[in-house]
C-alpha atoms as one frame of an Amber mdcrd trajectory, in Angstrom:
protein
  86.945 119.270 121.016  87.213 120.447 124.585  88.288 118.591 127.704  87.028
 118.961 131.284  88.373 117.488 134.452  86.245 114.370 134.334  88.106 113.196
 131.246  85.128 113.997 129.127  85.453 115.833 125.692  83.012 118.031 123.992
  83.049 117.682 120.211  81.553 120.799 118.559  79.499 119.824 115.541  77.627
 122.205 113.307  74.338 122.053 115.273  74.836 119.819 118.138  77.071 119.504
 121.188  77.946 115.890 121.831  79.647 114.834 125.130  81.657 111.617 124.777
  84.118 109.762 126.929  87.499 109.001 125.514  89.433 105.805 126.033  92.828
 106.230 127.662  94.193 107.721 124.414  97.597 108.791 125.776  98.568 105.270
 126.976  97.488 102.828 124.308  97.959 102.616 120.589  95.277  99.881 120.551
  92.656 102.063 122.270  93.323 104.934 119.920  93.042 102.622 116.913  89.801
 101.099 118.122  88.403 104.619 118.763  89.089 105.469 115.164  87.620 102.259
 113.875  84.328 103.084 115.581  83.794 105.998 113.271  82.116 103.528 110.817
  81.705 100.214 112.531  79.296  98.700 110.090  81.475  99.182 107.029  84.704
  98.295 108.902  83.034  95.018 109.949  81.962  94.185 106.383  85.425  94.961
 105.244  86.864  92.512 107.794  84.333  89.768 106.796  85.199  90.164 103.146
  88.925  89.890 103.879  88.308  86.659 105.867  86.119  85.226 102.970  88.803
  86.117 100.473  91.184  83.847 102.440  89.225  80.765 101.198  90.221  81.366
  97.499  93.560  79.495  97.429  92.014  76.476  99.230  88.988  76.321  96.873
  91.306  76.853  93.843  93.428  73.809  94.912  90.437  71.665  95.548  88.849
  72.526  92.177  92.150  71.750  90.490  92.299  68.418  92.438  88.827  67.517
  91.219  89.493  68.362  87.640  92.781  66.417  87.578  91.277  63.324  89.293
  88.352  63.618  86.675  90.811  63.597  83.821  92.786  60.825  85.425  89.583
  58.649  85.714  89.105  58.642  81.876  90.974  55.848  80.033  91.887  55.945
  76.346  88.814  53.982  75.442  86.330  56.586  76.790  88.426  59.668  76.302
  85.808  61.032  73.885  83.434  61.529  76.875  85.948  63.858  78.524  84.785
  67.039  76.837  81.141  66.711  77.810  82.091  65.968  81.409  84.506  68.931
  81.560  81.929  71.473  80.374  80.318  71.443  83.698  83.585  72.192  85.581
  84.550  74.799  83.037  81.280  76.799  83.649  81.640  76.220  87.407  85.245
  77.407  87.366  84.343  80.575  85.288  81.511  81.378  87.784  83.844  80.798
  90.687  86.240  83.328  89.297  83.553  85.744  88.608  82.495  85.502  92.225
  86.107  86.220  93.177  86.116  89.265  91.028  82.805  90.440  92.636  84.242
  89.908  96.061  87.370  91.892  95.422  85.368  94.723  93.825  83.003  94.778
  96.759  85.984  95.147  99.027  87.343  98.040  96.883  83.940  99.737  96.788
  83.518  99.603 100.558  87.136 100.688 101.049  86.653 103.723  98.913  83.430
 104.646 100.738  84.934 104.228 104.155  88.705 104.904 104.482  88.825 108.460
 103.024  86.070 109.507 105.305  87.644 107.941 108.348  91.001 109.450 107.490
  89.310 112.839 107.165  87.680 112.364 110.598  91.079 111.325 112.149  92.644
 114.532 110.768  89.775 116.647 112.251  89.786 114.849 115.590  93.557 115.167
 116.009  93.568 118.721 115.004  90.613 119.607 117.241  92.379 117.956 120.169
  95.672 119.538 119.469  94.478 123.040 119.178  93.285 122.985 122.867  96.789
 122.125 124.147  98.551 124.706 126.268 100.602 127.644 125.084 103.646 125.782
 126.284 102.873 122.778 124.161 103.192 124.927 121.085 106.272 126.616 122.385
 107.992 123.307 122.968 107.040 121.617 119.664 107.921 122.765 116.077 104.798
 123.690 113.992 106.034 121.367 111.301 106.632 118.627 113.823 103.050 118.832
 115.020 101.590 119.069 111.538 103.619 116.055 110.440 102.430 114.014 113.369
  98.778 114.806 112.641  98.979 113.896 108.859 101.272 110.998 109.541  98.866
 109.525 112.124  95.955 109.613 109.682  97.997 108.296 106.798  99.597 105.460
 108.898  96.111 104.453 110.238  94.997 103.928 106.683  98.098 101.896 105.800
  97.717  99.767 109.042  94.169  98.965 108.084  95.117  98.262 104.516  98.038
  96.057 105.486  96.317  94.194 108.309  93.031  93.725 106.429  93.980  93.169
 102.833  97.144  91.294 103.546  97.813  89.994 107.156  94.145  89.118 108.055
  93.453  87.611 104.582  96.549  85.508 104.738  95.779  84.248 108.161  92.367
  83.232 106.847  94.208  81.475 103.906  96.321  79.520 106.530  93.121  78.274
 108.359  91.313  77.165 105.089  94.539  75.636 103.795  94.807  73.519 107.038
  91.242  72.314 106.524  91.921  71.404 102.866  95.262  69.608 103.780  93.592
  67.709 106.527  90.992  66.456 104.183  93.748  64.859 102.171  95.861  63.438
 105.079  96.418  64.550 108.640 100.281  64.368 108.160 100.227  67.352 105.792
  98.099  69.393 108.220 100.417  68.483 111.083 103.548  69.567 109.201 101.909
  72.754 108.184 100.711  73.566 111.765 104.203  73.018 113.074 105.715  75.308
 110.537 103.031  78.029 110.938 103.519  77.872 114.768 107.354  78.425 114.262
 106.814  81.066 111.681 104.347  83.203 113.610 105.904  82.428 116.957 109.225
  84.031 115.674 107.521  87.041 114.282 105.550  87.680 117.580 108.729  86.982
 119.646 110.587  89.865 117.971 107.539  92.165 117.488 108.511  94.443 120.515
 111.998  94.983 119.069 110.528  95.670 115.616 108.068  98.137 117.200 110.925
  99.955 119.091 113.041 100.257 115.856 109.948 101.523 113.980 109.109 104.042
 116.586 112.629 105.384 116.580 112.529 105.744 112.800 109.191 107.455 112.887
 110.526 109.931 115.516 113.639 110.666 113.326 111.446 111.271 110.177 109.214
 113.613 112.156 112.127 115.570 113.298 113.422 115.821 109.648 109.994 117.137
 108.530 109.827 119.676 111.420 113.358 120.879 110.741 112.549 121.494 106.986
 109.308 123.461 107.908 111.232 125.489 110.517 113.935 126.496 108.039 111.556
 127.353 105.354 109.446 129.310 107.714 112.518 131.426 108.465 113.912 131.571
 104.983 114.425 135.295 105.167 116.604 134.931 108.237 118.497 132.166 106.476
 119.157 134.432 103.527 120.105 137.510 105.566 122.493 135.552 107.730 123.805
 133.660 104.744 123.178 130.482 106.730 122.273 128.219 103.757 125.302 126.095
 104.382 124.591 125.873 108.119 121.052 124.972 107.653 121.991 122.236 105.105
 124.400 120.811 107.608 121.896 121.021 110.401 119.331 119.149 108.308 122.045
 116.630 107.190 122.491 115.695 110.933 118.850 115.025 111.344 118.722 113.106
 108.039 121.685 110.919 108.991 119.963 110.052 112.226 116.833 109.099 110.239
 118.868 107.018 107.743 120.691 105.223 110.679 117.375 104.490 112.430 115.827
 103.147 109.089 118.872 100.964 108.320 118.800  99.528 111.947 115.189  98.695
 111.539 115.576  97.239 107.917 118.685  95.222 108.806 116.838  93.592 111.769
 113.949  92.798 109.398 116.421  91.456 106.852 117.782  88.869 109.317 114.257
  87.911 110.544 113.065  87.384 106.962 116.131  85.249 106.174 115.356  82.989
 109.120 111.615  82.777 108.188 112.575  82.118 104.574 114.830  79.291 105.529
 112.009  77.743 107.545 109.834  77.912 104.417 112.402  75.962 102.429 112.610
  73.251 105.108 108.756  72.951 105.226 108.521  72.474 101.483 111.210  69.806
 101.533 109.462  67.836 104.338 106.125  68.169 102.637 107.322  66.775  99.256
 109.091  63.977 101.086 105.936  62.806 102.901 103.882  63.505  99.753 106.092
  61.069  97.786 105.986  58.541 100.617 102.195  58.481 101.019 101.619  58.497
  97.208 103.899  55.557  96.913 101.529  53.680  99.285  98.670  54.672  96.951
  96.853  56.346  99.891  96.223  59.537  97.945  95.401  60.351  94.294  97.318
  62.423  91.890  94.793  65.174  92.320  95.628  65.026  96.080  99.226  65.520
  95.298  98.502  68.448  93.123  96.264  69.954  95.823  98.992  69.606  98.566
 101.814  70.967  96.309  99.994  73.888  94.874  98.412  74.832  98.144 101.698
  74.629 100.063 103.599  76.528  97.496 101.060  79.213  97.154 100.458  79.594
 100.801 104.223  79.578 101.512 104.586  82.408  98.981 101.820  84.294 100.707
 103.310  83.863 104.100 106.715  84.798 102.673 105.241  88.098 101.646 103.604
  88.200 105.212 107.091  88.774 106.656 107.542  91.912 104.582 103.983  93.046
 105.406 104.428  92.474 109.140 107.551  94.676 108.990 105.630  97.290 107.007
 102.791  97.278 109.474 105.098  97.737 112.419 106.781 100.627 110.535 103.253
 102.180 110.162 102.461 101.388 113.836 105.659 103.300 114.839 104.419 106.286
 112.696 100.892 105.959 114.254 102.443 105.950 117.708 103.662 109.402 117.027
 100.109 110.547 117.254  99.943 109.532 120.881 102.092 112.374 121.928  99.300
 114.686 120.535  96.763 112.878 122.863  98.595 113.882 126.105  96.093 115.350
 128.605  95.329 119.060 128.162  97.111 121.040 130.816  94.759 124.025 130.824
  91.124 122.897 131.004  87.735 124.172 131.880  86.558 123.081 135.252  83.374
 120.939 135.372  80.281 123.142 135.139  82.362 126.195 134.037  80.103 129.140
 133.266  80.334 131.730 130.411  82.152 134.959 131.423  79.578 137.802 131.819
  81.192 141.184 131.279  79.297 144.371 132.231  82.150 146.743 133.222  85.494
 145.161 132.202  87.235 145.519 135.579  90.344 143.379 135.774  92.003 142.307
 139.034  95.165 140.364 139.775  94.710 139.247 143.412  97.772 137.884 145.237
  99.073 136.271 142.066 102.144 133.973 142.061 103.419 132.447 138.847 106.683
 130.877 137.575 107.895 129.246 134.418 108.846 125.523 134.774 108.837 125.856
 138.623 111.992 128.096 138.623 112.190 131.519 140.212 108.888 133.287 140.714
 108.150 135.707 137.963 105.175 137.068 139.735 104.929 136.678 143.542 101.844
 137.682 145.571 101.135 140.394 143.064  97.971 142.371 143.176  96.813 144.943
 140.576  93.313 146.460 139.957  92.476 147.953 136.625  89.121 149.800 136.656
  86.627 149.708 133.929  87.477 151.530 130.690  90.860 152.504 132.018  93.801
 152.661 129.424  96.903 151.058 131.013 100.326 150.935 129.510 102.863 148.287
 130.392 106.596 149.285 130.148 109.819 147.635 130.983 112.942 146.182 129.453
 112.730 142.970 127.484 112.076 139.935 129.749 110.499 142.047 132.570 107.146
 140.123 132.569 104.945 142.328 130.362 104.008 139.567 127.949 103.605 137.076
 130.664 101.156 139.442 132.361  99.030 139.316 129.218  99.405 135.538 128.920
  98.034 135.164 132.426  95.065 137.345 131.776  94.195 135.337 128.582  94.952
 132.105 130.498  97.564 130.851 128.174  99.245 129.863 131.400  97.643 128.981
 134.791  98.797 130.664 137.958 100.190 128.766 140.946  98.450 130.826 143.627
  95.958 133.767 143.859  93.220 134.719 141.438  92.731 136.725 138.226  89.257
 138.194 138.115  87.307 140.065 135.378  84.197 141.772 136.778  84.770 139.728
 139.985  84.607 136.377 138.103  87.667 133.991 138.577  88.915 133.316 135.045
  89.578 129.741 136.114  85.894 129.303 136.708  84.717 130.491 133.425  85.032
 128.783 129.944  88.136 129.646 127.955  86.149 130.353 124.890  84.025 132.940
 126.690  87.110 134.477 128.250  88.940 134.958 124.925  85.743 136.199 123.140
  85.810 138.954 125.635  89.315 140.059 124.640  90.631 141.491 121.446  94.384
 141.032 121.004  96.438 142.916 118.581  99.855 141.252 118.511 103.281 142.824
 117.969 103.885 140.895 114.785 100.758 141.071 112.448 100.516 137.520 111.140
  97.659 136.562 108.808  96.184 133.336 107.522  96.974 132.204 104.018  93.380
 133.030 103.107  91.525 135.952 101.634  91.475 139.338 103.130  87.778 138.914
 103.709  88.399 135.650 105.557  91.073 137.300 107.779  89.016 140.318 108.762
  85.840 138.157 109.239  87.860 136.030 111.637  86.918 138.530 114.390  83.260
 137.805 113.769  82.627 134.641 111.762  78.958 135.469 110.903  79.640 139.044
 109.836  78.086 140.324 106.635  80.220 141.854 103.901  78.854 145.266 104.774
  80.067 144.866 108.348  83.455 143.748 107.269  83.725 146.810 104.916  82.629
 149.163 107.820  85.431 147.736 109.945  87.925 147.980 107.135  87.007 151.633
 106.708  87.450 152.325 110.349  90.926 150.781 110.120  91.741 152.897 107.006
  92.356 149.820 104.869  89.196 149.683 102.697  90.497 151.950  99.906  93.725
 149.850  99.647  91.736 146.647  99.393  89.236 148.080  96.908  92.079 148.928
  94.581  93.506 145.417  94.619  92.636 143.440  91.469  90.668 140.780  93.557
  89.543 143.214  96.235  88.473 141.449  99.415  89.172 138.080  97.597  92.821
 138.829  97.534  94.952 136.032  99.136  97.208 137.271 101.804  99.895 134.659
 101.333 101.643 132.615 104.052 101.627 134.658 107.329 100.270 137.567 105.120
 103.480 138.088 103.241 101.686 139.208 100.091 100.839 142.465 101.938 103.049
 145.173 103.407 103.605 145.433 107.197 101.340 148.432 107.490  98.616 146.729
 105.535  98.769 143.609 107.790  98.569 145.785 110.873  95.465 147.580 109.648
  93.774 144.213 108.718  94.520 142.975 112.286  93.037 146.171 113.657  89.924
 145.713 111.318  89.523 142.300 112.688  89.526 143.584 116.297  87.069 146.404
 115.362  84.687 143.710 113.989  85.095 141.558 117.128  84.248 144.635 119.340
  85.370 142.849 122.593  85.058 144.896 125.862  88.704 144.303 126.701  91.536
 145.272 124.303  95.086 144.175 124.474  97.654 145.790 122.262 101.292 144.675
 121.931 102.673 147.549 119.949 104.723 146.831 116.900 108.335 148.087 117.176
 108.828 148.209 113.357 108.990 151.669 111.801 106.407 152.808 109.284 106.139
 155.933 107.179 104.592 158.891 109.013 101.247 158.718 107.077 100.729 155.012
 107.675 101.762 155.485 111.317  99.220 158.356 111.673  96.412 156.355 110.118
  97.148 153.248 112.343  97.107 155.391 115.458  93.744 156.889 114.362  92.348
 153.281 114.022  93.733 152.252 117.369  92.188 155.371 118.974  88.843 154.422
 117.449  89.315 150.891 118.628  90.069 151.949 122.219  86.833 153.845 122.753
  84.721 152.520 125.675  87.012 149.619 126.303  89.311 148.502 129.092  92.664
 148.762 127.375  96.018 147.235 128.210  98.941 148.209 125.985 102.516 146.843
 125.909 103.828 150.239 124.998 106.857 150.985 122.914 105.921 154.420 121.660
 106.199 157.816 123.270 102.823 158.973 121.850 101.029 155.832 123.229 102.380
 156.371 126.702 101.173 160.026 126.726  97.683 158.769 125.952  97.549 156.224
 128.788  95.493 156.954 131.940  98.013 154.842 133.906 101.339 153.083 133.355
 102.725 149.938 135.079 106.478 149.672 135.162 107.900 146.085 135.123 111.214
 144.773 136.187 112.094 141.104 136.580 108.478 140.028 136.885 107.639 142.662
 139.496 105.457 145.747 139.009 107.827 148.270 140.754 106.009 151.450 139.863
 102.399 152.480 139.058 101.135 155.905 138.113 100.614 158.400 135.379 103.218
 159.470 132.850 103.919 162.769 134.666 104.135 161.113 138.104 106.373 158.316
 136.966 108.636 160.666 135.096 109.088 162.609 138.320 109.350 159.715 140.797
 110.349 156.402 139.018 114.061 156.007 138.258 113.414 152.948 136.042 110.735
 154.866 134.076 113.026 157.819 133.686 115.779 155.373 132.357 113.232 153.821
 129.941 112.015 157.236 128.714 115.542 158.492 128.234 116.473 155.301 126.250
 113.993 156.134 123.392 115.327 155.882 119.913 113.240 157.589 117.277 110.145
 157.601 119.527 110.567 153.996 120.469 111.339 152.646 124.054 114.161 150.051
 123.571
């Protein structure tokens, strides 16, 4: 799903591109819920209708019981022998009635099974599609586990909201309406008492709904932070072990858990007090109903069957509405969890302009023209900076940590937008081209070789999704990894493990290089690994990189002496500025910072 500046979103399907217009997703829980409901309007409408129809069951049950009791009461001792023949009709009718109830419930179950898992899957897809187009800053500011939890919790809580509202709340509201009709048919007094009680009951629930929603949202946030903290700690389990920080992490998590426990108790205690008040009102209603029932019956205005109808209906409905207080609390708890998904629907910061065109690369010339950029509107990292990188030139970026090298790459790949100036590729402003086409034109080999928890084949083929097995093998051979893969028990079907941890560092680097070879983009960005490898692996990786660099515009964040010697040109960074620019020999002679960097090498690495 993509977003442009007209608030339209492009959903990419298997064969079609569909442009739709979203509701104001970031501001309204209701509009987001309605949008999800529209995934299958017909089945959701049928589910709603069935829920309402199921609400008539208690009223019909009570009326049937009334008729049967009045029929029995009408027979005297003299004609009691005729009772059996008269009751057969009602027995058959009652059995058919209960079978129709069974069919109605099973129809609901069938529709639910056919609908909700599909809708839940679509919600997961939609939220993930939207989330993955957020800015680089969004993913820096949010824990991966926190984001993942919000996506899955939104889908799960939506299903629970529909289940609670449809199966319980909506059905029980229908029960109330049909019960009122049945009570009114006996005597208006019973309907009046019931209306007054229902008004108080629902009014009290609505009155405190905002407070319940606030407590539920706080609890959902706390739960999300707990889940994010657990994922964060597990993702860094090696660091936890090496720093013997097990106790620290446990205490850190305990703080988050304590907050979640406190928020849950606050919510539950409030619901406890509300339920007590509502339960007391229920007791008062039953007392008043029995009083008037006795009074009106004593006047012989109603039959014994009418008395049974009123009592059974009031007690059954009161029991249902008593449950309703718990279900309303449960629903608001799920609404709080669902609201967490709204933070994912914040507007995208970096978007394609309307009518953005695909990037058309013929030469691969890169130009930073009067570029100004800063993080969080603090001091400028780049100010009015201009750099021209000719086609197929190999450029090394050097500087101490935090000098702006990685930011330079992030701006070129448009992970951040600049404040002023332009970044051009073949004289095309990257703000005016689609982000997809920009990134398709660039191969990036990161400093840390991280792989998907998928097969080696899937990881290499990520560079070219439609690549044949033969093309994948050729890329692997060029990266000097094919023989290693071929000797694995499952070959190219070997699972890489989380982040690729089933493989060695050198093997992961080679797979990343194979992926870039397969992609064959005209611009190559390499953030050199600083980890030391054995000399043979180092040599093979360098061979692969040399092969990959052929006929490409290359930018390297360089850490190795050998890499700098092979660059056509080197840019020296300090505090966000490019202070020197030239060849290795010229810089070694004229640049004090470059001389300092060169002399600070440790085992061939610039530190």
